[in-house]
C-alpha positions as CSV (number, residue, x, y, z in Angstrom):
1,X,0.0,0.0,0.0
2,X,2.9,2.4,0.8
3,X,4.8,1.5,-2.3
4,X,7.5,-0.5,-0.6
5,X,8.8,-3.6,-2.4
6,X,7.5,-6.8,-0.8
7,X,8.6,-9.4,-3.4
8,X,9.7,-9.8,-7.0
9,X,8.0,-11.5,-10.0
10,X,9.4,-12.3,-13.4
11,X,8.3,-14.0,-16.6
12,X,10.6,-16.2,-18.7
13,X,11.0,-15.3,-22.4
14,X,12.4,-18.5,-23.6
15,X,11.0,-22.0,-23.9
16,X,11.3,-22.8,-20.2
17,X,8.7,-25.1,-18.7
18,X,8.3,-22.7,-15.8
19,X,6.7,-19.5,-17.2
20,X,6.7,-17.4,-14.0
21,X,9.3,-17.0,-11.4
22,X,8.1,-15.4,-8.1
23,X,9.5,-14.7,-4.7
24,X,8.5,-17.2,-2.1
25,X,5.9,-16.1,0.5
26,X,7.2,-14.8,3.7
27,X,6.1,-12.8,6.8
28,X,5.9,-9.6,4.8
29,X,4.7,-11.2,1.5
30,X,1.4,-13.2,1.5
31,X,-0.5,-13.5,-1.8
32,X,-3.8,-13.8,0.1
33,X,-3.3,-10.4,1.7
34,X,-1.5,-8.4,-1.0
35,X,-3.1,-6.8,-4.1
36,X,-0.6,-5.9,-6.9
37,X,-1.0,-2.3,-8.0
38,X,-2.7,-1.0,-4.8
39,X,0.0,1.6,-4.2
40,X,-0.8,3.3,-7.5
41,X,-4.2,4.5,-6.1
42,X,-2.3,7.5,-4.6
43,X,-1.9,8.8,-8.2
44,X,-5.7,9.5,-8.2
45,X,-4.8,12.6,-6.2
46,X,-7.1,11.7,-3.3
47,X,-10.2,11.1,-5.4
48,X,-12.2,8.0,-4.5
49,X,-12.7,6.0,-7.7
50,X,-16.3,5.0,-8.7
51,X,-15.1,1.4,-9.1
52,X,-12.0,-0.8,-8.9
53,X,-10.9,-3.0,-11.8
54,X,-9.7,-6.5,-10.7
55,X,-7.6,-8.2,-13.4
56,X,-5.6,-11.4,-13.6
57,X,-2.0,-10.5,-14.1
58,X,0.9,-8.0,-13.5
59,X,1.1,-7.0,-17.2
60,X,-2.6,-6.0,-17.2
61,X,-2.0,-3.6,-14.3
62,X,1.2,-2.2,-15.8
63,X,-0.5,-1.6,-19.2
64,X,-3.6,0.1,-17.6
65,X,-1.3,2.2,-15.5
66,X,0.6,3.2,-18.6
67,X,-2.7,4.5,-20.1
68,X,-3.5,6.5,-17.0
69,X,-5.9,3.9,-15.4
70,X,-4.7,3.6,-11.8
71,X,-7.9,2.1,-10.2
72,X,-6.8,-1.4,-10.9
73,X,-5.3,-4.3,-8.9
74,X,-4.4,-7.9,-9.6
75,X,-4.5,-11.0,-7.3
76,X,-1.3,-12.4,-8.6
77,X,-2.5,-15.8,-9.7
78,X,-4.5,-16.7,-6.6
79,X,-8.2,-16.6,-6.0
80,X,-9.6,-13.5,-4.5
81,X,-9.8,-13.8,-0.7
82,X,-11.7,-12.1,2.1
83,X,-8.5,-10.2,2.9
84,X,-8.4,-8.9,-0.7
85,X,-12.1,-8.0,-0.5
86,X,-11.5,-6.1,2.7
87,X,-8.8,-4.0,1.0
88,X,-11.0,-3.3,-2.0
89,X,-13.9,-2.2,0.3
90,X,-11.7,0.5,1.7
91,X,-11.5,2.0,-1.8
92,X,-14.8,1.5,-3.5
93,X,-18.2,-0.3,-3.2
94,X,-18.1,-1.3,-6.9
95,X,-15.8,-3.7,-8.7
96,X,-15.4,-4.6,-12.4
97,X,-13.9,-8.0,-12.9
98,X,-11.9,-8.0,-16.1
99,X,-10.6,-11.5,-16.6
100,X,-9.7,-13.4,-19.8
101,X,-12.8,-14.7,-21.7
102,X,-11.5,-18.3,-21.8
103,X,-12.9,-21.0,-19.5
104,X,-10.3,-20.5,-16.8
105,X,-10.9,-16.7,-16.7
106,X,-14.7,-17.2,-16.5
107,X,-14.4,-19.8,-13.8
108,X,-12.1,-17.5,-11.8
109,X,-14.4,-14.6,-12.0
110,X,-17.3,-16.7,-10.7
111,X,-15.2,-18.0,-7.8
112,X,-14.5,-14.4,-6.7
113,X,-18.2,-13.5,-6.3
114,X,-18.5,-14.8,-2.8
115,X,-15.8,-12.8,-0.9
116,X,-16.8,-9.6,-2.6
117,X,-20.5,-9.9,-1.9
118,X,-19.6,-10.7,1.8
119,X,-18.2,-7.2,2.0
120,X,-21.3,-5.6,0.3
121,X,-19.4,-4.8,-2.9
122,X,-21.4,-4.6,-6.1
123,X,-19.8,-6.7,-8.9
124,X,-19.7,-6.2,-12.6
125,X,-18.1,-8.2,-15.4
126,X,-16.2,-6.9,-18.4
127,X,-15.4,-9.4,-21.2
128,X,-13.3,-7.9,-23.9
129,X,-13.6,-8.6,-27.6
130,X,-11.9,-11.7,-29.2
131,X,-10.9,-13.0,-25.8
132,X,-8.3,-10.3,-25.2
133,X,-7.0,-9.4,-21.8
134,X,-6.7,-5.7,-20.8
135,X,-3.0,-5.6,-21.7
136,X,-3.6,-6.9,-25.3
137,X,-6.8,-4.8,-25.7
138,X,-5.1,-1.5,-24.8
139,X,-2.3,-2.3,-27.2
140,X,-4.8,-2.6,-30.1
141,X,-7.5,0.0,-29.1
142,X,-7.7,3.4,-27.7
143,X,-8.1,4.1,-23.9
144,X,-11.5,5.7,-24.5
145,X,-12.9,2.6,-26.1
146,X,-11.9,0.5,-23.1
147,X,-13.5,3.0,-20.7
148,X,-16.7,2.9,-22.7
149,X,-16.9,-0.9,-22.5
150,X,-16.3,-0.7,-18.8
151,X,-19.2,1.7,-18.4
152,X,-21.4,-0.9,-20.1
153,X,-20.2,-3.9,-18.1
154,X,-22.9,-6.2,-16.9
155,X,-23.8,-7.5,-13.5
156,X,-21.7,-10.6,-12.7
157,X,-24.9,-12.4,-11.4
158,X,-26.6,-11.8,-14.7
159,X,-23.7,-13.4,-16.4
160,X,-23.6,-16.3,-13.9
161,X,-27.3,-17.0,-14.5
162,X,-26.7,-17.1,-18.3
163,X,-23.7,-19.5,-17.6
164,X,-25.9,-21.8,-15.5
165,X,-28.7,-21.8,-18.1
166,X,-26.2,-22.8,-20.8
167,X,-25.0,-25.7,-18.6
168,X,-28.6,-26.7,-18.0
169,X,-29.5,-26.7,-21.7
170,X,-26.4,-28.8,-22.5
171,X,-27.5,-31.2,-19.7
172,X,-24.2,-30.7,-17.9
173,X,-26.1,-29.9,-14.7
174,X,-29.6,-30.5,-13.3
175,X,-32.1,-27.8,-12.3
176,X,-31.5,-28.6,-8.6
177,X,-27.7,-28.1,-9.2
178,X,-28.3,-24.8,-11.0
179,X,-30.5,-23.6,-8.1
180,X,-28.0,-24.7,-5.5
181,X,-25.2,-22.9,-7.4
182,X,-27.2,-19.7,-7.7
183,X,-28.1,-19.7,-4.0
184,X,-24.5,-20.3,-3.0
185,X,-23.6,-16.9,-4.6
186,X,-26.8,-14.9,-3.9
187,X,-26.9,-15.6,-0.2
188,X,-24.0,-13.2,0.3
189,X,-25.7,-10.2,-1.4
190,X,-26.3,-7.8,1.5
191,X,-28.5,-5.3,-0.4
192,X,-32.1,-6.8,0.0
193,X,-33.5,-4.9,-3.0
194,X,-30.6,-6.1,-5.2
195,X,-31.0,-9.7,-4.0
196,X,-34.8,-9.6,-4.6
197,X,-34.1,-8.4,-8.2
198,X,-31.7,-11.3,-8.8
199,X,-34.1,-13.8,-7.3
200,X,-37.0,-12.5,-9.5
201,X,-34.9,-12.8,-12.6
202,X,-33.7,-16.4,-11.8
203,X,-37.3,-17.5,-11.0
204,X,-38.5,-16.2,-14.3
205,X,-35.6,-17.5,-16.3
206,X,-35.6,-21.0,-14.8
207,X,-39.4,-21.3,-14.1
208,X,-38.8,-21.9,-10.4
209,X,-41.1,-20.5,-7.7
210,X,-39.7,-17.4,-6.0
211,X,-41.0,-18.8,-2.7
212,X,-38.9,-22.0,-3.3
213,X,-35.7,-20.0,-3.9
214,X,-36.3,-17.8,-0.8
215,X,-36.9,-20.8,1.4
216,X,-33.6,-22.4,0.4
217,X,-31.8,-19.1,1.0
218,X,-33.4,-18.8,4.4
219,X,-32.2,-22.3,5.2
220,X,-28.7,-21.3,4.2
221,X,-28.8,-18.3,6.6
222,X,-30.0,-20.5,9.4
223,X,-27.2,-23.0,8.7
224,X,-24.6,-20.3,8.6
225,X,-25.8,-18.7,11.9
226,X,-26.2,-22.0,13.9
227,X,-23.4,-22.7,16.4
228,X,-20.9,-25.3,15.5
229,X,-21.1,-28.5,17.6
230,X,-17.9,-29.4,19.3
231,X,-16.6,-33.0,18.7
């Protein structure tokens, strides 16, 4: 956060089997606590950003910084944690996840829903054209086009519902599995109005009773609040 060096990271440019070389974790460097690029927020001259971009890699942060976009962090190859979400919450209540559009990138963005919602952060998703990452996109297009796309980014839950529907159509999951997956994300949404909106959309899209969805969510809340039994 203060701009001090905690560790080093490098990328091989040859045909080495190991693509990335990173410092080992230590008492001062823990990937689950550190967000790469966080120190650059001081370049916003004290202005609180409307949203924070979360990207996958170092080069995405570096390229966005090069184009004057300093409200961006990367999780350095690890899933987003509660510690990360806590840091983001100090900066903004809105996040735009801008991950690769391949299967790995999509899966990673969906995994990161839960810790962010637990801190009451509103989540949007930005998928760039032709599967490009932010670094590659900014090399090919102007900064303003990237910002325009960011402003039009969609709710991550809307994208997740479309993802579950595709899985259901392809018979990769059952309707009960789709419902359980939806509830596992939606139960963390703290804004009741927003949660109700998501539930209504899921109920209409999957032809499931809203009462049924709410009853399952309520059971999840009871389960989470119940004291753990000691063995």
